[in-house]
N, C-alpha and C positions, 0 to 999 in steps of 0.2 A: 440395574439398567432403567431409564426413562421408559415409558409408556404412555400413550395419548388415551385417556378414557373417551370410549367410540359411541359408547351408549349409554344411558340411565340404566337400562338392563346391562346382567354381568353378559360379557364377550362370551359364556357358553351357553347362555340359552338362546342366541343369536340363531337363524337360520343361516343358509349358506347366502339366500338373495340378500338378507340384512346386511350380514357381512360385505359383501360386495355392493353393497349399495352406499357404506361407511368409507370403501373405498376410493370408490369412481367419484371423481370431480362433474359435479351439475352441470350440463352445459351451458347454463349460462354465466357461469364460473368459468370456462374454460380460459385461457388466454388468445389460444389462436388455433388454427385447424390444423390439423394432422393426418397421414393417411388412415384410411378406414379401419385397417386392422392394427392399430395402434388403439390405445385410451388412456385418459388422464386419469392419474391417479393419485392421492395424497403422501406423502412421503411417509407418514407414521404407518402409511399399509404397507411397506416395500421395508425399512428401517427400524433400529432402536438405536438411541443415545446411550453415552455415559460421558459423564461429567469427569472433568480431570479432579487429580490429588489437590487439596488444600492442605499447605503447610507454610511455618511460618517464615519470612525472607531470611530470618538468621540461620534456618536450617539447609541452604543450599551451599553444598561444596564444590570444587572443583578438581579436586583429586578423587581416585575410586579407591573403595575399601571393599570388604565382605559384606559389611555393614548394610553397605549404600546402593543404588539403584539408579541409572541414567533415568534422566526426566525430560521429555521435548518440552519447550517452550513455547511461546510465539514466535519468536524470533528462526526458529527452525523449521517454521511451515515456510518453504521456498516453491518455486517452481518445481523442483526437485528435492523433497524431504534432506534438508541437511542435518546432519548425525556428527559432524567435526566440533560443534561448539557446545557441549554439552553439560548440565551442572547433573549434581549429583544430593541426591534425598535420603535419608532414612531409609529403610523396608517398612519399616512400623506406621510411617504414616498411608501405609497401602490397606492397612488393617485388614492383611489377607485377604482381600477382594481381589479376584483374578481377573472380574472383568477390566480393571484398571491395568490389564499388563497388555501392553501394545499387540496387535496380531495381523499378520500379512493381509493384507485386503481391506484393511481399516481406513476409513476416512479420518483424517485430521481437521479441524475447521478452527479456524481463530476466532472464538467465540465473544473475545475481548480485547477491543485493540483500539486503536485510533480509526477515527471515523473512515479512512481511506484504506486501512487494513482487515477490518471486521470482515471476518466470512472468507477469509482466504483459505487455501485448502492445498494440503498435499496426498499424494496417495502410498499406502504404505505397502513397501514388496521387498522381499530379499533381507528382512530383517533377522538378524541371525540370534541376537542377544538381547537376554529380557529386558526391557524399558517402561518407564510409566509416562505418564505425561500431565504437565500443571494445569491448576484451577481456571487458567484464562483460556484453557484449549475443549475442545469434546470432540469425542471420538463418534464415527456415525457407523453402524456395522449394517451389511444389506441382508436382508432376512430372503427378499425372491430377486431373480434376475442377476444382472454382470455390475460388481461392485466399480468396476472401473467406469460404468456407462453412467450411473449415478454421480461418481466422481467428477467427470467433465461437465456432468450436468450443471451442477455444483458450481465449478469453476466458470463455466458460464455465465451461471446467476451473480458472480462475484463481480465478472467482467463487465458486465452491464449494470452495476454499483444498485443490483436489488438489494442487500443486504446494509450497504450501505442509506438508503433511504429506509429500510423498515427499522434497522437498528434503534433501540433507545440509546440515551445520552447521559451520560453522569459525569460530572466535570469532564476530564479529558478523554474520558475512556467512552466508545461507544459497544453497547452490548447486543448480540443475537441470541435469544435463548429459545429452549427446545418448544416451547411452543408454537413459536413462529417459523420454527425449521421444520417442524412436524405437519404443518399445514401448507407447506408448499407443494404447489403442483408441480408433478413431474409427469412429461410425455414417456408414456411407456408401451416401447414395442415388442414384438414378439422376441423371445431368447436371442433367437439365430441371428435376427437382424441387430442387437444391439450390439453384439461379439461382431459382427459386418463392420456397424456407425463405429467403435471404438477401431478396429484394424484401420480403416480408413482414417481418422481423426490422425492416429499415430503416423501412418504412412507420411501426410502431408505435412503436420508437423516437423519430422526429421529432417523433409526437405527445408523449412524453413528456419530450422535450427541450425544447419549444415550454414548456410546464406549469415545467419546472425554471427555465428563464430567469425566468419572470414572479417565480416565486416568489425567486429569487435577486435580481431587482432590489429586493425591497421588503426582504429581508434585509439588503443591503447600505445601504438609506437608516437602517436599525434600528443596523446596526452601526455607523456615523457618529454617531448618537443618543447611543447607549452610549457610546461613544470619550469624545464630550463628558462625560458624568455622571463616568465614571471619572477625568477629568483634573481635575473638580472635587475629587471623592472625595480623591484624592492629593497636588494641592495646598492643601488644605484649605479650600478655599471652600464645600466643600460642609455644613462643619461651622462657620462662621466664627459663626453664631448661637449653637450650643453653646458654643463657649468664652467670648463674651461673659457668656451666661448662667453660666458656671463661673467667671468671673473669670480667664482664662489666655488667654496668645496665643500666636502660633506659633513663638515663641522656646522653646518645650517641646518642640518636636520635636526628638528626636535626630538627628543625623547621622552617620553610619557606612556599613558595607559588609554586605552580606546575613548574611556568615559571622558578621558580631557580634548577630545576632538570632536565627539557628538554624542546627544543624547541618546538613552538606549530604553525604549518603551516610552514613548514623553507621553504629558497628561493629554487624555481624551480633548476634543474640541467640546466644548458648549454647546449642546443641540437643544436647549430649551427656547431659544426662539424660533427655531424650525419647525414647519408642520411635517407631523408624522407622516403623511402620504406624501412627501418629496421624495422623488425617485435620485438615489444614490449608487455609487457604485460598488460591487461588492467580489472578493477576488478569495475563494476558497482555496484548497493547496492543489487541486488539480489544473487549478488554471497558470500555474506557475513552470513553465521546462525547466526542468532541469539540464536538458539538453541546451537548450538557447541562452536559459539563464535571465528571461524575460516572462513578463505577463502574456499570454497567449491567447486570451480571452477574458472579458466580465462581464459579470453577470451584472441585471440590475433590478436591484430591493429597494422596498420602500424605506425611508429612514427610520420610523417606527417597529420594521421586521429585525434590525440589525444593529440599534444603539447598544443594545445592551448584551452582555455576554460574546461580544465580537473585538477582535482588536481595530484599531481605528489609526488609519494613517492618512498623508496629505502628499502632493503630488514630491515627486524629487525624493522624497524618502527612497531607503534602501530597505526589503523584507528579505529578513532570513530565517529561513523554516527551523525548528530547533528539535522538532523528534526525529528520530530513527525509522525508517532509512531515508527520509528525506534529506535532513540534512548532509549525510554523507555523499547522497546522490549528486548536489549541488542545487538543490533548490533556493535559488535566490534571485532578485531581481528589484531593477530600480522603477519606482510607481511612477508611472506617464499620465496622460490626461485621465480624468476623474470626472464623471459626473456631476455638475452643481460644486465641483471641487471638493468632493468629499467621499472618502474611501472606507469600507470596514472589511475585515476578512477574517479567516481561518486564525484561530488564539493559539494555534502550533507556530507564530511567525512573532520573530524578533523585529520589531523598528528601530530603525538606526536614521537619526535623524544630524546630517553634518553642518557643524558651524560651518557657514559658509564661508569665515576670513578663516578658518584651519586646515578643513578638509573637504574636497572635491569628490561630490557623490558617486561619479563614476570610477575614481582610484579607489574607493572603497568597495566598490561591488567588486571590481578586479580582485583585490585584497581577499576579500570574505570568499571567494570563489579557487582560488587557489586550494588545490589538495593538499599541500602542507597544513595549512590554517584549520581544514575539515579535519584531515587527521588527528590534529591538536585536539579539537574540540571536541570527537570522537573518544578522544580521552579522558576526557573531564564529564563525560556524561554521568547523570545520575539518576535513580528511579527506578520502577519494578519493572522486572523481567520483560521485554518487549515491547516497553512503553517507557523508555530511556531519553532524558532530553539534555540540551546541552543548559549548563545553570547561567543563569543571568550576571552572575560574578564573575565568570570565564569571559563575556565579552567585555565588561566593567572592567576588569582588570589586566586585560591581554595588554602586554609590555610589545611597545612598536616605537620604529623610528620614523617620524613623518618629513618628508622635505617641505620646501616651500611651495605655497598655492602655486606658483608659478613654474615650478619643476613637476609639481603632480599634474598640470596640465600637460606638460610635454612628455610626459610618463604615457598618461593616458590617448595623446595623440600617436606616440610612437607605437602603444599596445594595438591601436586601431589598425593603423596602417599594418603592420606585423600579423595579428591575427586574421585581419581579411582575405590575407593570400591563403588561408584555411578554408573557403567558401565550400570548397569541392569536398571538405573533410565533413563540412555541418550537412551538405546534401547526404551523405553516408548516415548519418547521425536519424534524420529525417526518414533514410530507407528501415531504419530500425522501428521508427515508430509504426510505419506500414506493415510491416512484418505483424506487429501485436493487433494492427488493425484485421490484417488477412486471417490471424489466428480466431480473433471473433465472429469474422462473416463464417469461417467454417464452422464453428460450432453452433452458430445461430443455424446453418442451413442441417447441419446434422440432427437436430432437434425437433427437424420440421420436416425430417425425411427427406433432404433433398440434393443429397450426395449421391445419387443415383444407389445406393446400396438396397433397397426395399423391394423385397417380392411379394406383391399383393394378392398372390395367391396362397402364404401362409397363412396358417389358423389364427385366428385374431388372440390378440393378445389378454384379453378380457376373458376368453374360454379358460387360457393357461392361469389369470389370475382367480378365476372362479375353483378349477380344480387346485391350487395352490391353498386356497379358503378351505376346501373342503377336508384337506388335510388336517388342518388345524385343532 
């Protein structure tokens, strides 16, 4: 297991006061004010870390036998741990290290993932069968206090983007290491208060989850209706009357592949003539809404900060997320007005630039957002587990029948009108976003002692910590 070296002296030589001083966060480093009987501690003082099992990609299997053990991947780390889609690896890779076997009350964290997903956590409970976890994951085991309390705090840090900011970046993978995690500050209440906070969080979350389920059921029905409409649009049924009125038929639709009609990841603009201090638009993945299919926010950056290492695009381009789960969720958008007409953004976007004489960008956007297209793209994903991406060749060679520009515009007009009728459904989707915001607000209050559960007369958590350290 990974433990932080707490001092130059050996730990066994430290006095109780020295141990306590090492565990407590100095006042000047404390993030915010907490109740008087709480204390701020470093994570290394209450937890230990275990890195996942390293094995070659060729070793993963999808069918179980006695020589294999189930292995959790980053894709399994969801709000509730997903154990339905497992891989299996040879038990020899564990090297008889029982610390690499998942235990109930473990916290599993995605330590290497895309920038948006690094630091995501799941809580382990009700695990009946032995399983291990892969090298892109990290298990956190609580030594003192309530494991679920620590889990919810880590989830709060993830929601607030703390891990995303602190992670190091190598190519397309962000990493959060044990050194960073061990120095994370945790607000530490008395043990009984930790349990009350967990109970309160779970009670409030359960009510929100029930509301979320009702909304999602309604949206699922809407999605089925939408799929039917889009199918009619892209098979010509929706504009049958229009073609008849204009004396044309389906033979006017051109067979081809997507790269016949648009450029995929066109060449970057030449920035040599521009000042590095010029302000340009920057669009990270979170600024594209998978619900609305549009850019909901733009950041402003200096050109010099983004011209290398990021994706470049222009107004009118279609952005299409290539990484899981952003692609499956429908993150795509048409680029609108850009600062100084220049845009850069996440490397996880493909840029689709239409040939204006052949393909309408709104038509293309409707096309790539349809679920059937995304399902096909998902089936072609490649790459490491939890880091899978749609290959460029899938887009380039995607076979399609494309109507004339005039008919494309008619299809867009009809779709705009038909789908506008579902604005109330879009309001429901907004409610889903509000539910997630409410969860963040609940967690923020929980870790400030503002949920109405704290008893100021309870013994100080610092005294408890001192007693525990004295026993070590």
